[in-house]
TIKEDO-945165 format. One record per residue (C-alpha): x, y, z; residue in three letters; chain; residue number from 1. Coordinates in Angstrom, 1 decimal. Layout:
+--------+--------+--------+-----+---+-----+
|   east |  north |     up |   r | c |   k |
+--------+--------+--------+-----+---+-----+
|      X |      Y |      Z | Ala | A | NUM |
...
+--------+--------+--------+-----+---+-----+
//
This chain:
+--------+--------+--------+-----+---+-----+
|   east |  north |     up |   r | c |   k |
+--------+--------+--------+-----+---+-----+
| -128.6 |   59.6 |  143.5 | Met | A |   1 |
| -128.8 |   62.9 |  141.6 | Ala | A |   2 |
| -131.5 |   64.1 |  143.9 | Asp | A |   3 |
| -129.3 |   63.6 |  147.0 | Glu | A |   4 |
| -127.6 |   66.6 |  148.5 | Pro | A |   5 |
| -124.1 |   67.4 |  147.2 | Leu | A |   6 |
| -122.0 |   68.8 |  150.0 | Val | A |   7 |
| -118.4 |   69.9 |  150.5 | Leu | A |   8 |
| -117.0 |   69.5 |  154.0 | Gly | A |   9 |
| -114.0 |   71.2 |  155.6 | Ile | A |  10 |
| -112.2 |   69.8 |  158.6 | Glu | A |  11 |
| -109.4 |   71.7 |  160.4 | Thr | A |  12 |
| -109.8 |   70.9 |  164.1 | Ser | A |  13 |
| -106.1 |   69.8 |  164.6 | Cys | A |  14 |
| -103.3 |   69.1 |  162.2 | Asp | A |  15 |
| -105.1 |   67.7 |  159.1 | Glu | A |  16 |
| -106.6 |   69.9 |  156.5 | Thr | A |  17 |
| -109.4 |   67.7 |  155.2 | Gly | A |  18 |
| -111.8 |   68.4 |  152.4 | Val | A |  19 |
| -114.4 |   65.9 |  151.4 | Gly | A |  20 |
| -117.3 |   65.9 |  148.9 | Ile | A |  21 |
| -120.3 |   63.6 |  149.3 | Val | A |  22 |
| -123.6 |   63.1 |  147.5 | Arg | A |  23 |
| -126.0 |   61.7 |  150.1 | Gly | A |  24 |
| -124.1 |   58.8 |  151.6 | Thr | A |  25 |
| -121.7 |   58.4 |  148.6 | Thr | A |  26 |
| -118.1 |   59.6 |  148.9 | Leu | A |  27 |
| -116.9 |   61.4 |  145.8 | Leu | A |  28 |
| -113.7 |   63.0 |  147.1 | Ala | A |  29 |
| -111.5 |   62.9 |  150.2 | Asp | A |  30 |
| -108.5 |   65.2 |  150.0 | Ala | A |  31 |
| -106.2 |   65.6 |  153.0 | Val | A |  32 |
| -103.1 |   67.7 |  153.5 | Ala | A |  33 |
| -101.3 |   66.8 |  156.7 | Ser | A |  34 |
|  -98.7 |   68.8 |  158.7 | Ser | A |  35 |
|  -97.9 |   65.9 |  161.0 | Val | A |  36 |
|  -94.3 |   65.6 |  159.8 | Asp | A |  37 |
|  -93.7 |   69.2 |  160.9 | Thr | A |  38 |
|  -95.2 |   68.6 |  164.3 | His | A |  39 |
|  -93.1 |   65.4 |  164.8 | Ala | A |  40 |
|  -90.0 |   67.6 |  165.2 | Arg | A |  41 |
|  -91.6 |   69.0 |  168.4 | Tyr | A |  42 |
|  -93.1 |   65.8 |  169.8 | Gly | A |  43 |
|  -96.7 |   66.9 |  169.4 | Gly | A |  44 |
|  -99.0 |   69.3 |  167.7 | Val | A |  45 |
|  -98.0 |   73.0 |  167.8 | Val | A |  46 |
| -101.3 |   75.0 |  167.5 | Pro | A |  47 |
|  -99.7 |   78.0 |  165.7 | Glu | A |  48 |
|  -97.9 |   75.8 |  163.2 | Ile | A |  49 |
| -101.2 |   73.9 |  162.5 | Ala | A |  50 |
| -103.1 |   77.1 |  161.9 | Ser | A |  51 |
| -100.5 |   78.3 |  159.4 | Arg | A |  52 |
| -100.4 |   75.0 |  157.6 | Ala | A |  53 |
| -104.2 |   75.1 |  157.2 | His | A |  54 |
| -103.9 |   78.6 |  155.7 | Leu | A |  55 |
| -101.4 |   77.4 |  153.1 | Glu | A |  56 |
| -103.2 |   74.1 |  152.3 | Ala | A |  57 |
| -106.9 |   75.3 |  152.3 | Met | A |  58 |
| -107.4 |   76.5 |  148.7 | Val | A |  59 |
| -105.3 |   73.8 |  147.0 | Pro | A |  60 |
| -107.0 |   71.1 |  149.0 | Thr | A |  61 |
| -110.4 |   72.3 |  148.1 | Ile | A |  62 |
| -109.5 |   72.5 |  144.4 | Glu | A |  63 |
| -108.0 |   69.0 |  144.5 | Arg | A |  64 |
| -111.3 |   67.7 |  146.0 | Ala | A |  65 |
| -113.4 |   69.4 |  143.4 | Leu | A |  66 |
| -111.3 |   68.0 |  140.6 | Lys | A |  67 |
| -111.4 |   64.5 |  142.2 | Glu | A |  68 |
| -115.2 |   64.6 |  142.4 | Ala | A |  69 |
| -115.4 |   65.9 |  138.9 | Gly | A |  70 |
| -117.7 |   68.8 |  139.8 | Ile | A |  71 |
| -117.8 |   72.6 |  139.9 | Ser | A |  72 |
| -118.1 |   74.5 |  143.1 | Ala | A |  73 |
| -121.3 |   75.9 |  141.7 | Arg | A |  74 |
| -122.8 |   72.4 |  141.7 | Asp | A |  75 |
| -122.7 |   72.2 |  145.5 | Leu | A |  76 |
| -125.9 |   72.2 |  147.6 | Asp | A |  77 |
| -124.1 |   73.3 |  150.7 | Gly | A |  78 |
| -120.9 |   73.8 |  152.6 | Ile | A |  79 |
| -120.2 |   72.1 |  156.0 | Ser | A |  80 |
| -117.4 |   72.8 |  158.3 | Val | A |  81 |
| -116.1 |   71.7 |  161.7 | Thr | A |  82 |
| -117.1 |   74.4 |  164.1 | Ala | A |  83 |
| -115.7 |   72.6 |  167.1 | Gly | A |  84 |
| -114.3 |   71.1 |  169.3 | Pro | A |  85 |
| -110.7 |   71.5 |  168.5 | Gly | A |  86 |
| -107.8 |   73.9 |  168.4 | Leu | A |  87 |
| -109.2 |   77.4 |  168.3 | Ala | A |  88 |
| -106.8 |   78.9 |  165.7 | Gly | A |  89 |
| -107.1 |   75.8 |  163.5 | Ala | A |  90 |
| -110.9 |   75.8 |  163.6 | Leu | A |  91 |
| -111.0 |   79.5 |  162.7 | Leu | A |  92 |
| -109.1 |   78.9 |  159.5 | Val | A |  93 |
| -111.7 |   76.3 |  158.4 | Gly | A |  94 |
| -114.7 |   78.3 |  159.5 | Val | A |  95 |
| -113.5 |   81.4 |  157.8 | Ser | A |  96 |
| -112.8 |   79.5 |  154.5 | Ala | A |  97 |
| -116.2 |   77.8 |  154.7 | Ala | A |  98 |
| -118.0 |   81.2 |  155.2 | Lys | A |  99 |
| -116.1 |   82.7 |  152.3 | Ala | A | 100 |
| -117.1 |   79.9 |  149.9 | Tyr | A | 101 |
| -120.7 |   79.9 |  151.1 | Ala | A | 102 |
| -120.9 |   83.6 |  150.7 | Tyr | A | 103 |
| -119.4 |   83.7 |  147.2 | Ala | A | 104 |
| -121.4 |   80.7 |  146.0 | Leu | A | 105 |
| -124.7 |   81.7 |  147.6 | Asn | A | 106 |
| -124.9 |   78.3 |  149.3 | Lys | A | 107 |
| -126.1 |   77.3 |  152.8 | Pro | A | 108 |
| -123.5 |   76.9 |  155.5 | Leu | A | 109 |
| -123.5 |   74.2 |  158.2 | Tyr | A | 110 |
| -121.2 |   74.5 |  161.2 | Gly | A | 111 |
| -121.1 |   70.9 |  162.6 | Val | A | 112 |
| -119.6 |   69.1 |  165.5 | Asn | A | 113 |
| -116.4 |   67.2 |  165.1 | His | A | 114 |
| -117.4 |   64.2 |  167.3 | Leu | A | 115 |
| -120.8 |   63.8 |  165.6 | Ala | A | 116 |
| -119.0 |   63.9 |  162.3 | Ser | A | 117 |
| -116.8 |   61.0 |  163.4 | His | A | 118 |
| -120.0 |   59.0 |  163.9 | Ile | A | 119 |
| -121.7 |   60.0 |  160.7 | Cys | A | 120 |
| -118.7 |   59.1 |  158.4 | Val | A | 121 |
| -119.6 |   55.4 |  158.9 | Asp | A | 122 |
| -122.6 |   56.0 |  156.6 | Gln | A | 123 |
| -120.2 |   56.4 |  153.7 | Leu | A | 124 |
| -119.0 |   52.8 |  154.1 | Glu | A | 125 |
| -121.8 |   50.9 |  155.7 | His | A | 126 |
| -125.0 |   52.8 |  154.8 | Gly | A | 127 |
| -127.4 |   54.7 |  156.9 | Pro | A | 128 |
| -126.8 |   54.6 |  160.7 | Leu | A | 129 |
| -129.3 |   52.7 |  162.8 | Pro | A | 130 |
| -131.3 |   54.8 |  165.2 | Glu | A | 131 |
| -130.3 |   54.9 |  167.9 | Pro | A | 132 |
| -126.5 |   54.4 |  167.3 | Thr | A | 133 |
| -124.1 |   53.5 |  170.0 | Met | A | 134 |
| -120.7 |   55.0 |  169.3 | Ala | A | 135 |
| -117.3 |   54.6 |  170.9 | Leu | A | 136 |
| -115.1 |   57.5 |  169.7 | Leu | A | 137 |
| -111.4 |   57.2 |  170.5 | Val | A | 138 |
| -108.8 |   59.8 |  169.4 | Ser | A | 139 |
| -105.9 |   61.9 |  170.6 | Gly | A | 140 |
| -108.3 |   64.3 |  172.4 | Gly | A | 141 |
| -111.4 |   62.3 |  173.1 | His | A | 142 |
| -112.5 |   59.0 |  174.5 | Ser | A | 143 |
| -116.3 |   59.0 |  174.5 | Ser | A | 144 |
| -119.3 |   56.7 |  174.6 | Leu | A | 145 |
| -122.2 |   58.3 |  172.9 | Leu | A | 146 |
| -125.8 |   57.3 |  172.2 | Leu | A | 147 |
| -127.2 |   59.0 |  169.1 | Ala | A | 148 |
| -130.9 |   58.6 |  168.5 | Pro | A | 149 |
| -130.6 |   61.2 |  165.7 | Asp | A | 150 |
| -127.1 |   62.1 |  164.5 | Ile | A | 151 |
| -128.3 |   65.6 |  163.3 | Thr | A | 152 |
| -129.8 |   66.8 |  166.6 | Asn | A | 153 |
| -129.8 |   64.2 |  169.4 | Asp | A | 154 |
| -126.4 |   62.9 |  170.6 | Val | A | 155 |
| -126.2 |   61.9 |  174.3 | Arg | A | 156 |
| -122.9 |   61.5 |  176.1 | Pro | A | 157 |
| -122.9 |   58.4 |  178.3 | Leu | A | 158 |
| -119.2 |   58.5 |  179.3 | Gly | A | 159 |
| -115.9 |   60.3 |  178.5 | Ala | A | 160 |
| -112.3 |   60.5 |  179.5 | Thr | A | 161 |
| -111.7 |   62.2 |  182.8 | Ile | A | 162 |
| -108.0 |   62.9 |  182.1 | Asp | A | 163 |
| -105.8 |   61.6 |  179.3 | Asp | A | 164 |
| -107.6 |   60.4 |  176.2 | Ala | A | 165 |
| -106.5 |   57.1 |  174.7 | Ala | A | 166 |
| -104.6 |   58.6 |  171.8 | Gly | A | 167 |
| -102.9 |   61.1 |  174.1 | Glu | A | 168 |
| -101.7 |   58.1 |  176.2 | Ala | A | 169 |
| -100.3 |   56.4 |  173.1 | Phe | A | 170 |
|  -98.3 |   59.5 |  172.2 | Asp | A | 171 |
|  -96.9 |   59.9 |  175.7 | Lys | A | 172 |
|  -95.8 |   56.3 |  176.1 | Ile | A | 173 |
|  -94.2 |   56.4 |  172.6 | Ala | A | 174 |
|  -92.3 |   59.5 |  173.8 | Arg | A | 175 |
|  -91.1 |   57.6 |  176.9 | Val | A | 176 |
|  -89.9 |   54.8 |  174.7 | Leu | A | 177 |
|  -88.3 |   57.2 |  172.2 | Asn | A | 178 |
|  -90.5 |   56.0 |  169.4 | Leu | A | 179 |
|  -91.4 |   59.4 |  167.9 | Gly | A | 180 |
|  -94.7 |   61.1 |  167.1 | Phe | A | 181 |
|  -97.4 |   60.2 |  166.5 | Pro | A | 182 |
|  -97.2 |   57.2 |  168.8 | Gly | A | 183 |
| -100.3 |   55.2 |  167.9 | Gly | A | 184 |
|  -99.1 |   53.6 |  164.6 | Pro | A | 185 |
|  -95.7 |   52.7 |  165.9 | Val | A | 186 |
|  -97.0 |   51.1 |  169.1 | Ile | A | 187 |
|  -99.6 |   49.2 |  167.1 | Asp | A | 188 |
|  -96.8 |   47.9 |  164.8 | Arg | A | 189 |
|  -94.4 |   46.9 |  167.6 | Leu | A | 190 |
|  -97.2 |   45.4 |  169.7 | Ala | A | 191 |
|  -97.8 |   42.7 |  167.1 | Lys | A | 192 |
|  -94.4 |   41.3 |  167.9 | Glu | A | 193 |
|  -94.8 |   41.5 |  171.7 | Gly | A | 194 |
|  -96.7 |   39.6 |  174.5 | Asp | A | 195 |
|  -99.8 |   41.5 |  175.7 | Pro | A | 196 |
|  -99.7 |   39.4 |  178.9 | Lys | A | 197 |
|  -96.0 |   40.1 |  179.7 | Ala | A | 198 |
|  -96.7 |   43.0 |  182.0 | Ile | A | 199 |
|  -99.8 |   43.4 |  184.2 | Ala | A | 200 |
| -100.6 |   47.1 |  183.6 | Phe | A | 201 |
| -103.6 |   48.6 |  185.4 | Pro | A | 202 |
| -107.1 |   49.0 |  183.9 | Arg | A | 203 |
| -108.4 |   52.5 |  184.9 | Gly | A | 204 |
| -111.9 |   53.0 |  186.3 | Leu | A | 205 |
| -112.8 |   49.3 |  186.0 | Ser | A | 206 |
| -113.8 |   48.7 |  189.6 | Gly | A | 207 |
| -117.4 |   47.9 |  190.6 | Ser | A | 208 |
| -117.8 |   51.3 |  192.2 | Arg | A | 209 |
| -116.2 |   53.3 |  189.4 | Asp | A | 210 |
| -118.3 |   55.2 |  186.8 | Pro | A | 211 |
| -119.6 |   52.6 |  184.3 | Ala | A | 212 |
| -118.8 |   54.4 |  181.1 | Tyr | A | 213 |
| -116.0 |   56.9 |  181.9 | Asp | A | 214 |
| -112.4 |   56.4 |  181.0 | Phe | A | 215 |
| -109.1 |   57.2 |  182.6 | Ser | A | 216 |
| -105.7 |   56.5 |  181.1 | Phe | A | 217 |
| -103.5 |   58.9 |  183.2 | Ser | A | 218 |
| -102.8 |   56.2 |  185.9 | Gly | A | 219 |
| -102.0 |   53.7 |  183.2 | Leu | A | 220 |
|  -99.6 |   56.1 |  181.5 | Lys | A | 221 |
|  -97.8 |   56.8 |  184.8 | Thr | A | 222 |
|  -97.6 |   53.1 |  185.6 | Ser | A | 223 |
|  -96.0 |   52.3 |  182.3 | Val | A | 224 |
|  -93.6 |   55.2 |  182.5 | Ala | A | 225 |
|  -92.5 |   54.2 |  186.0 | Arg | A | 226 |
|  -92.0 |   50.6 |  184.9 | Trp | A | 227 |
|  -89.8 |   51.7 |  182.1 | Ile | A | 228 |
|  -87.8 |   54.1 |  184.4 | Glu | A | 229 |
|  -87.3 |   51.3 |  186.9 | Ala | A | 230 |
|  -85.9 |   49.0 |  184.2 | Lys | A | 231 |
|  -83.5 |   51.7 |  183.0 | Arg | A | 232 |
|  -82.4 |   52.6 |  186.5 | Ala | A | 233 |
|  -81.5 |   49.0 |  187.1 | Ala | A | 234 |
|  -79.4 |   48.9 |  183.9 | Gly | A | 235 |
|  -81.7 |   46.4 |  182.3 | Glu | A | 236 |
|  -82.9 |   46.5 |  178.7 | Glu | A | 237 |
|  -86.5 |   47.6 |  178.2 | Val | A | 238 |
|  -88.5 |   45.0 |  176.3 | Pro | A | 239 |
|  -90.1 |   47.6 |  174.0 | Val | A | 240 |
|  -92.3 |   45.2 |  172.1 | Arg | A | 241 |
|  -93.7 |   43.6 |  175.3 | Asp | A | 242 |
|  -94.3 |   47.0 |  176.8 | Val | A | 243 |
|  -96.1 |   48.2 |  173.7 | Ala | A | 244 |
|  -98.3 |   45.1 |  173.6 | Ala | A | 245 |
|  -99.1 |   45.1 |  177.3 | Ser | A | 246 |
|  -99.9 |   48.9 |  177.3 | Phe | A | 247 |
| -102.0 |   48.6 |  174.2 | Gln | A | 248 |
| -103.9 |   45.7 |  175.6 | Glu | A | 249 |
| -104.7 |   47.6 |  178.8 | Ala | A | 250 |
| -106.2 |   50.5 |  176.7 | Val | A | 251 |
| -108.3 |   48.4 |  174.3 | Val | A | 252 |
| -109.5 |   46.1 |  177.0 | Asp | A | 253 |
| -111.1 |   48.9 |  178.9 | Val | A | 254 |
| -112.5 |   50.6 |  175.8 | Leu | A | 255 |
| -114.1 |   47.5 |  174.4 | Thr | A | 256 |
| -115.4 |   46.2 |  177.7 | Arg | A | 257 |
| -117.2 |   49.4 |  178.5 | Lys | A | 258 |
| -118.6 |   49.9 |  175.0 | Ala | A | 259 |
| -120.1 |   46.4 |  175.0 | Val | A | 260 |
| -121.6 |   47.0 |  178.5 | Arg | A | 261 |
| -123.2 |   50.2 |  177.3 | Ala | A | 262 |
| -124.8 |   48.4 |  174.3 | Cys | A | 263 |
| -126.2 |   45.8 |  176.7 | Lys | A | 264 |
| -127.4 |   48.3 |  179.2 | Asp | A | 265 |
| -129.1 |   50.5 |  176.6 | Glu | A | 266 |
| -130.5 |   47.7 |  174.6 | Gly | A | 267 |
| -128.6 |   48.6 |  171.4 | Val | A | 268 |
| -127.6 |   45.7 |  169.2 | Asp | A | 269 |
| -124.8 |   47.4 |  167.3 | His | A | 270 |
| -121.7 |   49.4 |  168.1 | Leu | A | 271 |
| -119.9 |   52.0 |  165.9 | Met | A | 272 |
| -116.2 |   52.6 |  166.6 | Val | A | 273 |
| -114.6 |   55.8 |  165.3 | Gly | A | 274 |
| -111.9 |   58.3 |  165.8 | Gly | A | 275 |
| -108.2 |   58.1 |  165.0 | Gly | A | 276 |
| -107.4 |   55.3 |  167.5 | Val | A | 277 |
| -110.1 |   53.2 |  165.8 | Ala | A | 278 |
| -107.4 |   52.6 |  163.2 | Ala | A | 279 |
| -105.6 |   50.5 |  165.8 | Asn | A | 280 |
| -105.6 |   46.8 |  164.7 | Ser | A | 281 |
| -105.9 |   45.4 |  168.2 | Arg | A | 282 |
| -108.8 |   47.6 |  169.1 | Leu | A | 283 |
| -110.6 |   46.5 |  166.0 | Arg | A | 284 |
| -109.9 |   42.8 |  166.6 | Ala | A | 285 |
| -110.9 |   42.8 |  170.3 | Leu | A | 286 |
| -114.0 |   44.8 |  169.6 | Ala | A | 287 |
| -115.0 |   42.3 |  166.9 | Glu | A | 288 |
| -114.4 |   39.4 |  169.2 | Glu | A | 289 |
| -116.4 |   40.8 |  172.1 | Arg | A | 290 |
| -119.2 |   42.1 |  170.0 | Cys | A | 291 |
| -119.6 |   38.8 |  168.2 | Glu | A | 292 |
| -119.7 |   37.0 |  171.6 | Arg | A | 293 |
| -122.4 |   39.5 |  172.8 | Ala | A | 294 |
| -124.5 |   39.3 |  169.7 | Gly | A | 295 |
| -123.7 |   42.9 |  168.8 | Ile | A | 296 |
| -123.0 |   44.1 |  165.2 | Arg | A | 297 |
| -119.8 |   46.0 |  164.9 | Leu | A | 298 |
| -119.4 |   48.9 |  162.4 | Arg | A | 299 |
| -115.9 |   50.4 |  162.0 | Val | A | 300 |
| -115.0 |   52.6 |  159.0 | Pro | A | 301 |
| -111.8 |   51.9 |  157.1 | Arg | A | 302 |
| -108.7 |   53.4 |  158.8 | Pro | A | 303 |
| -108.6 |   56.4 |  156.4 | Gly | A | 304 |
| -112.0 |   57.5 |  157.5 | Leu | A | 305 |
| -111.3 |   57.0 |  161.2 | Cys | A | 306 |
| -108.6 |   59.7 |  161.3 | Thr | A | 307 |
| -109.7 |   63.4 |  160.9 | Asp | A | 308 |
| -110.9 |   64.0 |  157.4 | Asn | A | 309 |
| -113.3 |   66.3 |  155.4 | Gly | A | 310 |
| -115.4 |   63.4 |  154.3 | Ala | A | 311 |
| -116.9 |   63.0 |  157.7 | Met | A | 312 |
| -117.8 |   66.7 |  157.9 | Val | A | 313 |
| -119.4 |   66.5 |  154.4 | Ala | A | 314 |
| -121.3 |   63.3 |  155.5 | Ala | A | 315 |
| -122.9 |   65.1 |  158.5 | Leu | A | 316 |
| -123.5 |   68.2 |  156.4 | Gly | A | 317 |
| -125.3 |   66.1 |  153.7 | Ala | A | 318 |
| -127.5 |   64.6 |  156.5 | Glu | A | 319 |
| -128.3 |   68.0 |  157.8 | Met | A | 320 |
| -129.5 |   69.1 |  154.3 | Val | A | 321 |
| -131.4 |   65.8 |  153.7 | Ala | A | 322 |
| -133.3 |   66.2 |  157.0 | Arg | A | 323 |
| -134.0 |   69.9 |  156.5 | Gly | A | 324 |
| -132.0 |   71.1 |  159.5 | Arg | A | 325 |
| -131.5 |   74.9 |  159.7 | Pro | A | 326 |
| -128.3 |   76.3 |  158.2 | Ala | A | 327 |
| -125.8 |   78.4 |  160.1 | Ser | A | 328 |
| -125.5 |   82.1 |  159.8 | Asp | A | 329 |
| -122.5 |   83.7 |  158.2 | Leu | A | 330 |
| -121.8 |   85.0 |  161.7 | Glu | A | 331 |
| -120.8 |   81.4 |  162.6 | Leu | A | 332 |
| -117.8 |   81.3 |  164.9 | Ser | A | 333 |
| -115.5 |   78.5 |  166.0 | Ala | A | 334 |
| -116.0 |   77.0 |  169.4 | Asp | A | 335 |
| -113.0 |   75.0 |  170.7 | Ser | A | 336 |
| -115.1 |   73.4 |  173.4 | Ser | A | 337 |
| -118.3 |   72.8 |  171.5 | Leu | A | 338 |
| -120.2 |   70.1 |  173.4 | Pro | A | 339 |
| -121.2 |   67.0 |  171.5 | Val | A | 340 |
| -124.8 |   67.6 |  172.4 | Thr | A | 341 |
| -124.6 |   70.6 |  169.9 | Asp | A | 342 |
| -124.4 |   68.5 |  166.7 | Thr | A | 343 |
| -124.5 |   71.6 |  164.6 | His | A | 344 |
| -124.8 |   75.4 |  165.1 | Val | A | 345 |
| -128.0 |   76.6 |  163.5 | Pro | A | 346 |
| -128.4 |   80.2 |  162.6 | Gly | A | 347 |
| -130.7 |   82.6 |  164.5 | Ala | A | 348 |
| -132.6 |   83.4 |  161.3 | His | A | 349 |
| -133.1 |   82.1 |  157.8 | Ala | A | 350 |
| -130.1 |   81.9 |  155.6 | His | A | 351 |
| -130.3 |   84.8 |  153.1 | Asp | A | 352 |
| -127.7 |   85.4 |  150.5 | His | A | 353 |
| -129.5 |   88.0 |  148.4 | Asp | A | 354 |
| -126.8 |   90.5 |  149.2 | His | A | 355 |
| -124.1 |   88.5 |  147.6 | Val | A | 356 |
| -122.5 |   90.5 |  144.7 | His | A | 357 |
| -122.2 |   88.5 |  141.5 | Glu | A | 358 |
| -118.8 |   90.1 |  140.8 | Ile | A | 359 |
| -117.5 |   88.3 |  143.9 | Ser | A | 360 |
| -118.6 |   84.9 |  142.5 | Lys | A | 361 |
| -117.1 |   85.8 |  139.1 | Asp | A | 362 |
| -113.8 |   86.7 |  140.6 | Asn | A | 363 |
| -113.6 |   83.5 |  142.5 | Leu | A | 364 |
| -115.3 |   81.0 |  140.2 | Tyr | A | 365 |
| -115.0 |   82.2 |  136.6 | Ser | A | 366 |
+--------+--------+--------+-----+---+-----+
//
């Protein structure tokens, strides 16, 4: 284990300041500072507020992770950071911090992809990823089916959302029902007390002529909102629990059905489910049920590793180091629309820190 790469990962793509430390595929620390309560007042994430929160939380969160892991910053073999996709301002905070630490510590820097990191984090719980890996990633900004023959340099998109992502739809329906933000956890909780068959909400892009692996939840969102409005206009009470259960079932039905189909079509005998919405209890249950029936092995990280966190970034960074992938330059910049096919952003030339002044390190890490 001592020979495995020790990597610190920084994640700031949205409203979570995540710092993780891993050695190989072993998680040593996972520190998170969230600004979700602040955003809840506005009914959604406010980019400028998220960026300022990252600035305030960055150094204390890194120090907390180092203390939790019981190591010094000088012990690290590398620094990894989410370079994209995500909110531009939020990403810039993380990238800038990672570059500063890499410069001062004279360590290699790895700018990695947020989505690929969500796949790689499963290694921390279930061991090395099979190759290829089929992944269903479901979050507030993404609903994607990805085939990953090599998580460090070969991730292939099979399908994605063409409008609202699943997590976004959860938030919007929660807003219509006056349930607050974020919407996913509260809808999941209420749905357990409701009837998923009470209301026949539509399943987007599930026809025989529709794209096999793409997702669409905009029509579902509109259908649910209009159903609720009609009830209120008629002076009737809205059965919130039944609405939550029926809406949730429509979402997870499409997600799991398409994911299992992709596994069969590609000849992959396992499915990894990740992203914030992977914490949803009904998605987990239905995925397990359908995978078992199809002879597919299901891999889902524990809920804390599904939401945005630094551990997933560190996991992918450690894999980059272990496989000898090229490091990023200190000129690394954030890319809010970084495609998933760019699993990391390699530098144009060899990483060279000979110019680092020792006084800089002494000032920061004495």
